[in-house]
KEKEBA-635705 format. One record per residue (C-alpha): y, x, z; residue number from 1; residue in three letters. Coordinates in Angstrom, 2 decimals. Last residue first. Example, Ala and Ser with C-alpha at 12.3 -4.5 7.8 and 13.67 -1.06 7.14 Angstrom:
<nodes>
> py | px | pz | seq | type
> -1.06 | 13.67 | 7.14 | 2 | SER
> -4.50 | 12.30 | 7.80 | 1 | ALA
</nodes>
This chain:
<nodes>
> py | px | pz | seq | type
> -110.98 | 92.94 | 78.74 | 424 | ILE
> -113.62 | 93.92 | 81.38 | 423 | GLU
> -112.88 | 97.84 | 80.37 | 422 | ASN
> -109.24 | 97.20 | 81.10 | 421 | ALA
> -109.83 | 96.15 | 84.28 | 420 | GLU
> -111.53 | 99.51 | 85.14 | 419 | ALA
> -109.17 | 101.57 | 83.66 | 418 | LYS
> -106.26 | 100.20 | 85.48 | 417 | ILE
> -108.17 | 99.96 | 89.01 | 416 | ILE
> -109.06 | 103.94 | 88.02 | 415 | LYS
> -105.38 | 105.01 | 87.15 | 414 | GLN
> -103.94 | 103.89 | 90.51 | 413 | ASP
> -100.72 | 102.24 | 89.78 | 412 | PRO
> -97.78 | 104.43 | 92.22 | 411 | LYS
> -95.28 | 102.57 | 94.20 | 410 | VAL
> -92.33 | 104.95 | 94.64 | 409 | LEU
> -90.40 | 103.03 | 93.08 | 408 | TYR
> -91.26 | 100.07 | 95.21 | 407 | LEU
> -89.97 | 102.19 | 98.34 | 406 | LEU
> -86.66 | 103.26 | 96.68 | 405 | VAL
> -86.04 | 99.51 | 95.81 | 404 | ALA
> -86.74 | 98.21 | 98.98 | 403 | CYS
> -84.09 | 100.86 | 100.73 | 402 | LEU
> -81.62 | 99.69 | 98.50 | 401 | ILE
> -82.43 | 95.82 | 99.90 | 400 | LEU
> -81.66 | 97.12 | 103.34 | 399 | LEU
> -78.44 | 98.31 | 102.16 | 398 | PHE
> -77.24 | 94.86 | 100.85 | 397 | SER
> -78.75 | 93.39 | 103.88 | 396 | ALA
> -76.57 | 95.53 | 106.04 | 395 | VAL
> -73.80 | 93.90 | 104.51 | 394 | LYS
> -75.10 | 90.45 | 104.97 | 393 | PHE
> -75.10 | 91.57 | 109.25 | 392 | THR
> -71.31 | 92.41 | 108.91 | 391 | HIS
> -70.21 | 89.47 | 106.46 | 390 | SER
> -72.43 | 87.53 | 109.55 | 389 | LEU
> -69.63 | 88.59 | 112.20 | 388 | ASN
> -70.77 | 89.65 | 115.44 | 387 | ILE
> -69.95 | 88.02 | 117.84 | 386 | GLN
> -72.59 | 88.68 | 120.23 | 385 | SER
> -74.62 | 85.07 | 119.32 | 384 | ASP
> -74.18 | 86.10 | 116.04 | 383 | ARG
> -75.88 | 89.24 | 116.10 | 382 | LEU
> -78.80 | 87.39 | 118.15 | 381 | VAL
> -78.28 | 84.17 | 115.32 | 380 | GLY
> -79.08 | 86.63 | 112.70 | 379 | GLY
> -81.73 | 88.86 | 114.42 | 378 | ALA
> -83.31 | 85.24 | 114.99 | 377 | TYR
> -83.65 | 84.87 | 110.98 | 376 | VAL
> -84.87 | 88.48 | 110.39 | 375 | GLY
> -87.49 | 88.58 | 113.03 | 374 | ILE
> -88.85 | 85.16 | 111.26 | 373 | GLY
> -88.59 | 87.05 | 107.82 | 372 | GLY
> -90.65 | 89.90 | 109.69 | 371 | ALA
> -93.75 | 87.60 | 110.39 | 370 | ILE
> -93.78 | 86.03 | 106.89 | 369 | THR
> -93.19 | 88.78 | 105.02 | 368 | ALA
> -96.08 | 90.32 | 106.90 | 367 | PHE
> -98.39 | 87.84 | 106.87 | 366 | LEU
> -97.80 | 87.21 | 103.45 | 365 | ASN
> -98.29 | 90.93 | 102.51 | 364 | LEU
> -101.67 | 90.40 | 103.74 | 363 | ILE
> -102.83 | 87.56 | 101.70 | 362 | GLY
> -101.61 | 89.55 | 99.32 | 361 | TYR
> -104.35 | 92.51 | 99.45 | 360 | GLY
> -106.82 | 89.24 | 101.04 | 359 | THR
> -106.46 | 87.54 | 97.23 | 358 | ALA
> -106.31 | 90.54 | 95.37 | 357 | ARG
> -109.36 | 92.32 | 96.90 | 356 | TYR
> -112.15 | 92.56 | 94.73 | 355 | ARG
> -109.96 | 93.70 | 92.00 | 354 | SER
> -109.15 | 96.23 | 93.81 | 353 | ASP
> -105.76 | 96.84 | 94.97 | 352 | ALA
> -102.76 | 99.06 | 93.04 | 351 | VAL
> -102.00 | 97.61 | 89.42 | 350 | MET
> -102.79 | 94.32 | 90.75 | 349 | CYS
> -100.59 | 94.39 | 93.63 | 348 | LEU
> -97.91 | 95.03 | 90.55 | 347 | ILE
> -98.89 | 92.01 | 88.98 | 346 | PRO
> -99.47 | 89.74 | 92.63 | 345 | MET
> -95.67 | 91.20 | 93.09 | 344 | MET
> -94.29 | 90.50 | 89.77 | 343 | ASN
> -92.32 | 87.24 | 89.75 | 342 | ALA
> -91.69 | 87.70 | 93.49 | 341 | ASP
> -89.56 | 91.11 | 92.98 | 340 | SER
> -87.43 | 89.88 | 90.13 | 339 | PHE
> -86.25 | 86.90 | 92.74 | 338 | THR
> -83.75 | 89.19 | 93.74 | 337 | ARG
> -81.88 | 89.47 | 90.32 | 336 | THR
> -80.96 | 85.36 | 90.11 | 335 | LEU
> -80.44 | 85.46 | 94.27 | 334 | CYS
> -78.01 | 88.22 | 94.12 | 333 | TYR
> -76.77 | 87.27 | 91.37 | 332 | VAL
> -75.94 | 83.22 | 92.69 | 331 | ILE
> -74.65 | 85.28 | 95.88 | 330 | PHE
> -72.12 | 87.20 | 93.50 | 329 | PHE
> -70.59 | 84.08 | 91.72 | 328 | LEU
> -70.75 | 82.04 | 95.40 | 327 | ILE
> -68.42 | 85.04 | 97.12 | 326 | ALA
> -66.29 | 84.82 | 94.06 | 325 | LEU
> -65.64 | 81.37 | 94.13 | 324 | SER
> -64.68 | 81.35 | 97.94 | 323 | LEU
> -62.14 | 84.07 | 97.76 | 322 | ILE
> -61.95 | 85.57 | 101.05 | 321 | ASN
> -64.63 | 88.67 | 99.71 | 320 | THR
> -66.56 | 91.34 | 101.40 | 319 | ASN
> -69.71 | 89.09 | 102.08 | 318 | SER
> -69.94 | 88.53 | 98.22 | 317 | ALA
> -69.13 | 91.96 | 97.93 | 316 | PHE
> -72.48 | 93.52 | 99.68 | 315 | PHE
> -74.55 | 90.68 | 99.10 | 314 | ILE
> -74.30 | 91.17 | 94.98 | 313 | GLY
> -74.03 | 95.17 | 95.71 | 312 | PRO
> -77.89 | 94.81 | 96.73 | 311 | ALA
> -78.48 | 92.22 | 94.10 | 310 | ALA
> -78.10 | 94.79 | 91.20 | 309 | ILE
> -80.18 | 97.46 | 92.66 | 308 | LEU
> -82.95 | 94.65 | 93.73 | 307 | LEU
> -83.13 | 93.76 | 90.05 | 306 | GLY
> -83.29 | 97.28 | 88.95 | 305 | ILE
> -86.10 | 97.92 | 91.32 | 304 | VAL
> -87.52 | 94.32 | 90.36 | 303 | PRO
> -87.59 | 95.71 | 86.87 | 302 | VAL
> -88.69 | 99.26 | 87.58 | 301 | LEU
> -92.38 | 97.91 | 89.24 | 300 | ILE
> -93.53 | 95.50 | 86.04 | 299 | ARG
> -92.27 | 97.93 | 83.96 | 298 | ALA
> -94.24 | 101.23 | 85.01 | 297 | ARG
> -96.48 | 101.28 | 82.20 | 296 | PRO
> -93.40 | 101.11 | 79.99 | 295 | ASN
> -93.91 | 100.00 | 76.07 | 294 | HIS
> -95.93 | 97.16 | 76.71 | 293 | LYS
> -94.62 | 96.60 | 80.04 | 292 | SER
> -91.33 | 95.74 | 78.69 | 291 | TRP
> -92.09 | 92.32 | 76.91 | 290 | ARG
> -93.98 | 91.34 | 80.35 | 289 | ASP
> -91.48 | 92.74 | 82.75 | 288 | ALA
> -88.52 | 90.90 | 81.09 | 287 | LEU
> -90.39 | 87.87 | 80.68 | 286 | PHE
> -91.24 | 87.73 | 84.27 | 285 | GLY
> -87.83 | 89.00 | 85.65 | 284 | GLY
> -86.81 | 86.18 | 83.43 | 283 | LEU
> -88.66 | 83.13 | 84.62 | 282 | LEU
> -88.40 | 84.29 | 88.10 | 281 | LEU
> -84.48 | 84.60 | 88.14 | 280 | GLY
> -83.31 | 81.34 | 86.35 | 279 | VAL
> -85.80 | 79.52 | 88.61 | 278 | ILE
> -83.58 | 81.54 | 91.93 | 277 | ALA
> -80.51 | 80.56 | 89.83 | 276 | ALA
> -81.18 | 77.32 | 89.62 | 275 | PRO
> -82.41 | 77.30 | 93.43 | 274 | TYR
> -79.29 | 79.41 | 94.68 | 273 | PHE
> -76.84 | 77.28 | 92.92 | 272 | TYR
> -77.11 | 74.15 | 95.15 | 271 | GLY
> -78.54 | 75.60 | 97.89 | 270 | THR
> -75.70 | 77.75 | 99.88 | 269 | ALA
> -72.97 | 75.86 | 98.62 | 268 | TYR
> -74.22 | 72.19 | 98.75 | 267 | LEU
> -74.96 | 73.23 | 102.47 | 266 | GLY
> -71.60 | 74.52 | 102.99 | 265 | ALA
> -69.81 | 71.64 | 101.24 | 264 | ALA
> -72.00 | 69.19 | 103.63 | 263 | ALA
> -71.37 | 70.88 | 106.85 | 262 | GLN
> -67.28 | 71.08 | 105.94 | 261 | SER
> -66.09 | 73.91 | 105.03 | 260 | LEU
> -63.71 | 76.87 | 106.85 | 259 | ASN
> -64.39 | 79.35 | 104.22 | 258 | PHE
> -65.92 | 82.53 | 106.85 | 257 | HIS
> -67.46 | 79.84 | 108.93 | 256 | ALA
> -69.03 | 77.03 | 107.09 | 255 | GLN
> -69.84 | 79.70 | 104.04 | 254 | TYR
> -71.47 | 81.74 | 106.54 | 253 | TYR
> -73.49 | 78.72 | 108.52 | 252 | THR
> -74.75 | 77.45 | 105.06 | 251 | PRO
> -75.70 | 81.44 | 104.27 | 250 | LEU
> -77.47 | 82.28 | 108.11 | 249 | TRP
> -81.18 | 80.82 | 106.68 | 248 | GLY
> -81.12 | 81.46 | 103.19 | 247 | MET
> -79.34 | 85.06 | 103.67 | 246 | ILE
> -81.40 | 86.25 | 106.89 | 245 | ILE
> -84.54 | 84.74 | 105.35 | 244 | TRP
> -84.61 | 86.90 | 102.04 | 243 | GLY
> -83.36 | 90.39 | 103.82 | 242 | VAL
> -86.15 | 89.91 | 106.37 | 241 | VAL
> -89.08 | 88.78 | 103.94 | 240 | GLY
> -87.37 | 92.37 | 101.23 | 239 | LEU
> -87.95 | 94.34 | 104.84 | 238 | LEU
> -91.42 | 92.77 | 105.07 | 237 | GLY
> -92.32 | 93.10 | 101.71 | 236 | TRP
> -91.46 | 96.71 | 100.82 | 235 | PHE
> -92.93 | 98.05 | 104.06 | 234 | ILE
> -96.21 | 95.89 | 102.36 | 233 | LEU
> -95.46 | 97.61 | 99.10 | 232 | MET
> -95.68 | 101.17 | 100.57 | 231 | LEU
> -99.16 | 100.58 | 102.23 | 230 | ILE
> -100.19 | 99.43 | 98.89 | 229 | TYR
> -99.00 | 102.68 | 97.53 | 228 | SER
> -100.42 | 104.96 | 100.13 | 227 | MET
> -103.80 | 103.56 | 99.64 | 226 | LYS
> -106.50 | 103.77 | 102.42 | 225 | SER
> -105.04 | 100.62 | 103.45 | 224 | PHE
> -106.55 | 98.55 | 100.74 | 223 | LEU
> -109.97 | 99.74 | 100.92 | 222 | ASP
> -110.16 | 100.15 | 105.06 | 221 | HIS
> -109.12 | 96.19 | 104.79 | 220 | ILE
> -111.19 | 94.93 | 101.70 | 219 | ALA
> -114.38 | 96.39 | 103.60 | 218 | ASP
> -113.66 | 94.78 | 106.72 | 217 | LEU
> -113.06 | 91.54 | 105.14 | 216 | PHE
> -116.60 | 92.17 | 103.12 | 215 | ASN
> -116.98 | 91.26 | 99.44 | 214 | VAL
> -120.47 | 90.27 | 98.58 | 213 | LYS
> -121.01 | 91.49 | 94.68 | 212 | VAL
> -123.49 | 89.88 | 92.27 | 211 | LYS
> -122.27 | 86.13 | 92.67 | 210 | VAL
> -118.64 | 86.94 | 92.68 | 209 | LYS
> -118.93 | 88.23 | 89.74 | 208 | MET
> -120.59 | 85.86 | 87.49 | 207 | GLU
> -117.74 | 83.60 | 89.07 | 206 | ALA
> -115.25 | 86.34 | 87.83 | 205 | LYS
> -116.81 | 86.57 | 84.40 | 204 | GLU
> -116.04 | 83.21 | 83.97 | 203 | PRO
> -112.60 | 82.76 | 85.61 | 202 | ALA
> -113.18 | 79.77 | 88.08 | 201 | ASP
> -112.45 | 76.44 | 87.38 | 200 | LYS
> -109.82 | 74.05 | 87.62 | 199 | LEU
> -110.26 | 70.68 | 85.32 | 198 | PHE
> -112.96 | 68.20 | 86.97 | 197 | LEU
> -112.12 | 69.25 | 91.15 | 196 | ILE
> -108.32 | 69.09 | 90.03 | 195 | LEU
> -108.52 | 65.10 | 89.24 | 194 | ILE
> -109.53 | 64.68 | 92.96 | 193 | ILE
> -107.24 | 66.82 | 94.14 | 192 | SER
> -104.12 | 65.75 | 92.87 | 191 | TYR
> -105.45 | 62.01 | 94.13 | 190 | ILE
> -105.76 | 63.51 | 97.67 | 189 | ILE
> -102.09 | 65.38 | 97.03 | 188 | GLY
> -100.87 | 62.02 | 95.72 | 187 | ALA
> -102.06 | 60.18 | 99.05 | 186 | VAL
> -100.26 | 63.16 | 101.13 | 185 | GLY
> -97.10 | 62.50 | 99.92 | 184 | PHE
> -96.76 | 58.69 | 99.94 | 183 | ILE
> -98.36 | 58.93 | 103.83 | 182 | HIS
> -95.55 | 61.69 | 104.74 | 181 | PHE
> -92.56 | 59.47 | 103.11 | 180 | ALA
> -94.39 | 56.03 | 104.65 | 179 | ILE
> -93.85 | 57.72 | 108.45 | 178 | ASN
> -89.90 | 58.67 | 107.80 | 177 | TRP
> -89.53 | 54.61 | 107.00 | 176 | SER
> -87.52 | 52.96 | 104.57 | 175 | HIS
> -84.60 | 53.73 | 103.10 | 174 | LYS
> -83.34 | 56.74 | 105.74 | 173 | GLU
> -86.92 | 58.19 | 105.73 | 172 | ALA
> -87.38 | 57.58 | 101.57 | 171 | ILE
> -83.96 | 59.42 | 101.25 | 170 | TRP
> -85.28 | 62.09 | 103.64 | 169 | GLY
> -88.35 | 62.86 | 101.99 | 168 | GLY
> -86.96 | 62.67 | 98.63 | 167 | ILE
> -84.48 | 65.38 | 99.47 | 166 | PHE
> -87.50 | 67.85 | 99.87 | 165 | GLY
> -87.29 | 67.95 | 96.07 | 164 | LEU
> -85.50 | 71.20 | 96.07 | 163 | SER
> -88.67 | 72.67 | 98.10 | 162 | SER
> -91.00 | 71.45 | 95.92 | 161 | GLY
> -89.27 | 72.46 | 93.01 | 160 | ALA
> -89.33 | 76.04 | 94.49 | 159 | MET
> -92.80 | 75.91 | 94.64 | 158 | MET
> -93.68 | 75.67 | 90.97 | 157 | GLY
> -90.76 | 78.03 | 90.01 | 156 | VAL
> -93.38 | 80.40 | 91.98 | 155 | ILE
> -96.42 | 79.39 | 89.74 | 154 | ASN
> -93.84 | 80.03 | 86.88 | 153 | ILE
> -93.04 | 83.91 | 87.92 | 152 | GLY
> -96.75 | 84.57 | 88.10 | 151 | SER
> -97.31 | 83.38 | 84.82 | 150 | VAL
> -94.06 | 85.49 | 83.44 | 149 | LEU
> -95.57 | 88.39 | 85.47 | 148 | SER
> -98.66 | 88.31 | 83.87 | 147 | ARG
> -97.87 | 87.26 | 80.30 | 146 | THR
> -98.85 | 90.67 | 78.67 | 145 | SER
> -102.20 | 91.78 | 80.63 | 144 | GLY
> -105.02 | 89.93 | 81.78 | 143 | ARG
> -104.50 | 86.27 | 82.51 | 142 | HIS
> -107.26 | 84.40 | 83.64 | 141 | TYR
> -108.10 | 86.22 | 86.60 | 140 | ASP
> -104.42 | 86.90 | 87.38 | 139 | MET
> -103.92 | 82.70 | 87.21 | 138 | ILE
> -106.92 | 82.84 | 89.78 | 137 | LEU
> -105.13 | 85.70 | 92.46 | 136 | ALA
> -102.23 | 83.75 | 92.35 | 135 | LEU
> -103.36 | 80.72 | 93.25 | 134 | ALA
> -105.90 | 82.15 | 95.91 | 133 | ALA
> -103.10 | 84.15 | 97.70 | 132 | PRO
> -100.62 | 80.91 | 97.45 | 131 | ILE
> -103.17 | 78.07 | 98.61 | 130 | TYR
> -104.88 | 79.16 | 101.78 | 129 | CYS
> -102.34 | 79.56 | 104.26 | 128 | ALA
> -101.80 | 75.76 | 102.98 | 127 | GLU
> -104.52 | 74.43 | 105.45 | 126 | SER
> -103.78 | 76.18 | 108.61 | 125 | ILE
> -100.09 | 75.78 | 108.41 | 124 | GLY
> -100.84 | 72.00 | 107.75 | 123 | MET
> -103.10 | 72.08 | 111.14 | 122 | LEU
> -100.35 | 73.70 | 113.13 | 121 | ALA
> -98.00 | 71.35 | 111.86 | 120 | ARG
> -100.31 | 68.75 | 112.44 | 119 | THR
> -100.40 | 69.46 | 116.18 | 118 | THR
> -96.82 | 69.69 | 116.45 | 117 | LEU
> -96.27 | 66.19 | 115.07 | 116 | LEU
> -99.27 | 64.97 | 117.67 | 115 | GLU
> -97.44 | 66.75 | 120.45 | 114 | GLY
> -93.96 | 65.02 | 119.97 | 113 | PHE
> -95.62 | 61.25 | 120.18 | 112 | THR
> -96.15 | 58.67 | 117.76 | 111 | SER
> -97.82 | 60.45 | 114.91 | 110 | SER
> -99.39 | 57.99 | 112.17 | 109 | PHE
> -96.96 | 59.87 | 109.19 | 108 | GLY
> -98.70 | 63.25 | 110.00 | 107 | THR
> -102.14 | 61.92 | 109.12 | 106 | LEU
> -101.10 | 61.64 | 105.54 | 105 | LEU
> -99.71 | 65.11 | 106.00 | 104 | THR
> -102.68 | 66.20 | 107.24 | 103 | VAL
> -105.25 | 64.39 | 104.43 | 102 | VAL
> -103.01 | 66.22 | 101.60 | 101 | SER
> -103.08 | 69.72 | 103.46 | 100 | TRP
> -106.86 | 69.32 | 103.84 | 99 | VAL
> -106.98 | 67.90 | 99.73 | 98 | LEU
> -104.87 | 71.10 | 98.86 | 97 | LEU
> -106.87 | 73.66 | 100.70 | 96 | SER
> -110.15 | 72.50 | 99.21 | 95 | LEU
> -109.02 | 72.68 | 95.73 | 94 | ILE
> -107.47 | 75.79 | 96.10 | 93 | ILE
> -110.70 | 77.02 | 97.59 | 92 | VAL
> -112.68 | 75.88 | 95.60 | 91 | ARG
> -110.82 | 77.22 | 92.29 | 90 | SER
> -111.04 | 80.78 | 94.39 | 89 | ARG
> -114.66 | 80.53 | 94.57 | 88 | SER
> -115.65 | 82.20 | 97.65 | 87 | PHE
> -115.53 | 86.24 | 98.80 | 86 | ARG
> -111.61 | 87.26 | 97.29 | 85 | ASP
> -110.66 | 83.48 | 97.34 | 84 | ALA
> -111.87 | 83.51 | 101.60 | 83 | LEU
> -110.00 | 86.80 | 102.22 | 82 | PHE
> -107.03 | 85.53 | 101.10 | 81 | GLY
> -106.98 | 82.87 | 103.89 | 80 | ALA
> -107.95 | 85.35 | 106.09 | 79 | PHE
> -105.11 | 87.55 | 105.39 | 78 | PRO
> -103.06 | 84.44 | 105.65 | 77 | SER
> -103.99 | 83.38 | 109.12 | 76 | LEU
> -101.35 | 84.94 | 110.97 | 75 | LEU
> -98.24 | 84.04 | 108.65 | 74 | GLY
> -99.71 | 79.88 | 108.33 | 73 | TYR
> -100.07 | 79.71 | 112.07 | 72 | VAL
> -96.93 | 81.37 | 112.67 | 71 | TRP
> -94.87 | 79.53 | 109.72 | 70 | LEU
> -96.43 | 76.16 | 110.86 | 69 | PHE
> -95.74 | 76.85 | 114.33 | 68 | VAL
> -92.34 | 77.66 | 113.52 | 67 | SER
> -91.27 | 74.72 | 111.53 | 66 | THR
> -92.34 | 72.13 | 114.37 | 65 | LEU
> -90.78 | 74.45 | 116.74 | 64 | LEU
> -87.06 | 73.87 | 115.55 | 63 | GLY
> -87.80 | 70.03 | 116.14 | 62 | PHE
> -88.54 | 71.15 | 119.93 | 61 | GLN
> -85.77 | 73.39 | 119.88 | 60 | ALA
> -83.22 | 70.39 | 119.13 | 59 | ASP
> -84.89 | 67.84 | 121.50 | 58 | SER
> -87.16 | 65.39 | 120.90 | 57 | MET
> -87.20 | 61.40 | 121.29 | 56 | PRO
> -89.82 | 60.29 | 118.69 | 55 | ILE
> -88.40 | 57.36 | 116.36 | 54 | ALA
> -85.10 | 58.51 | 116.73 | 53 | ALA
> -86.14 | 61.93 | 116.17 | 52 | VAL
> -88.12 | 60.95 | 113.09 | 51 | ILE
> -85.20 | 59.76 | 111.57 | 50 | SER
> -82.38 | 61.99 | 112.43 | 49 | GLU
> -84.51 | 65.25 | 111.44 | 48 | ARG
> -85.72 | 63.36 | 107.87 | 47 | MET
> -85.02 | 66.77 | 105.93 | 46 | THR
> -86.44 | 69.08 | 107.99 | 45 | THR
> -89.80 | 67.41 | 107.24 | 44 | ILE
> -89.77 | 67.29 | 103.83 | 43 | THR
> -90.44 | 71.27 | 103.75 | 42 | SER
> -94.12 | 71.57 | 104.35 | 41 | ARG
> -95.25 | 68.82 | 102.02 | 40 | ASP
> -93.08 | 69.31 | 99.46 | 39 | LEU
> -93.87 | 73.49 | 99.36 | 38 | TYR
> -97.36 | 72.41 | 98.68 | 37 | ASN
> -96.55 | 69.74 | 96.52 | 36 | LEU
> -94.97 | 71.83 | 93.93 | 35 | THR
> -97.59 | 74.31 | 94.25 | 34 | GLY
> -99.98 | 72.34 | 93.18 | 33 | VAL
> -97.86 | 71.08 | 90.37 | 32 | PHE
> -97.91 | 74.37 | 89.03 | 31 | PHE
> -101.15 | 75.38 | 90.02 | 30 | LEU
> -102.52 | 72.60 | 87.18 | 29 | LEU
> -99.75 | 73.93 | 84.32 | 28 | ALA
> -100.99 | 77.54 | 85.05 | 27 | VAL
> -104.63 | 76.99 | 84.70 | 26 | VAL
> -104.40 | 74.85 | 81.61 | 25 | LEU
> -102.08 | 78.05 | 80.32 | 24 | TRP
> -105.63 | 80.26 | 80.97 | 23 | SER
> -107.65 | 77.55 | 79.74 | 22 | GLY
> -109.56 | 80.09 | 77.35 | 21 | PRO
> -108.97 | 83.67 | 78.72 | 20 | LEU
> -106.41 | 85.66 | 77.95 | 19 | MET
> -105.52 | 88.96 | 76.87 | 18 | ASP
> -108.49 | 89.24 | 74.84 | 17 | LYS
> -108.72 | 91.54 | 71.84 | 16 | LYS
> -105.26 | 92.70 | 72.28 | 15 | VAL
> -105.82 | 93.28 | 75.71 | 14 | SER
> -107.44 | 96.13 | 74.52 | 13 | ALA
> -105.28 | 97.89 | 73.53 | 12 | LYS
> -102.57 | 97.46 | 76.31 | 11 | SER
> -105.44 | 98.45 | 78.51 | 10 | GLU
> -105.98 | 101.43 | 76.76 | 9 | ILE
> -101.90 | 102.03 | 77.05 | 8 | HIS
> -102.26 | 101.98 | 80.66 | 7 | ILE
> -104.39 | 105.18 | 81.00 | 6 | THR
> -102.33 | 107.15 | 78.37 | 5 | SER
> -99.35 | 106.53 | 80.73 | 4 | THR
> -100.96 | 106.64 | 84.09 | 3 | ILE
> -102.28 | 110.04 | 82.71 | 2 | SER
> -106.02 | 111.13 | 81.71 | 1 | MET
</nodes>
């Protein structure tokens, strides 16, 4: 049986039961968990002056607060994903939210650099459990025609949290940096109690976990025995390099290349990016879902097309001396590059056994985080070597083309697709 005919079985079956009852409630509940997740992790960067005034530290030490979080978060992502495959996904999410909210609350009581560093490491541990579990739970509820869109909506919630990080800086400036952490921590604790009442595992998956015990080594062996998963791993890692290079160095590029002030460069680098990214997530998810009804590879092809548009966007943006054109081309990049984010978990569902989805995504998260950190550092090394950021961005545009090729080579697993179609 061909891939096309196999996936068409899913399309026909999904007419009967494409989504489980409460599927959109799960998306809505997790949207706000994602917002809190990224708000709690990013708000510290917006209150640097207030924190340094209260707890003297060097710029290197302040940067270490974020680095430690990323290192711990990335390294533990595969194991955190396994917990969501082995135990109740909803309970892993709720416990993760509760723990990181308590850690956020405790951060506000820190009085030394060591205490701050400890709380950031603890936050990395607790937050690592959220994303793999959340996306896997959403996939459990949404079986076919809405998968890419709901995945995009969940990530929009995370971006909303990042964009709201300025609230922490405002509270710190008007009142105290401690109060900001106390407010966000208490809000998360209250919301975790609400989730206990409303967030549940998908019924069929809950029954399956009772019968089937997932082993971490078995999950690793199964995932890495698939060439398509390895291709996804390389793809996601390279995409992480490009994403962090652009995100980490775009303000500096605007400031140096166009002689802008720090405030103006920051506005152009973030003020246009988040709205474009949100539109891209929703558009990429919507297009992939619609096209998947007629083309079984739509969730792969939509991100591929997006990357082939994003690549020249970066190239032309870094090759112009006209500010308005640079902004326009970077917006094009941000809009179409996020097609990949909306479709990554749905693609994983076509490649990985349903028992190992969260583990598989956790490993992808690990590679993207580490590769992204290397990308940001490499950008700094190149800049120290007097290499213009425009050249670095041009290299990034070619990496996007390589990403598109790698993703195009990913092939859905017919057995997995057929097995899931039979579950619906």
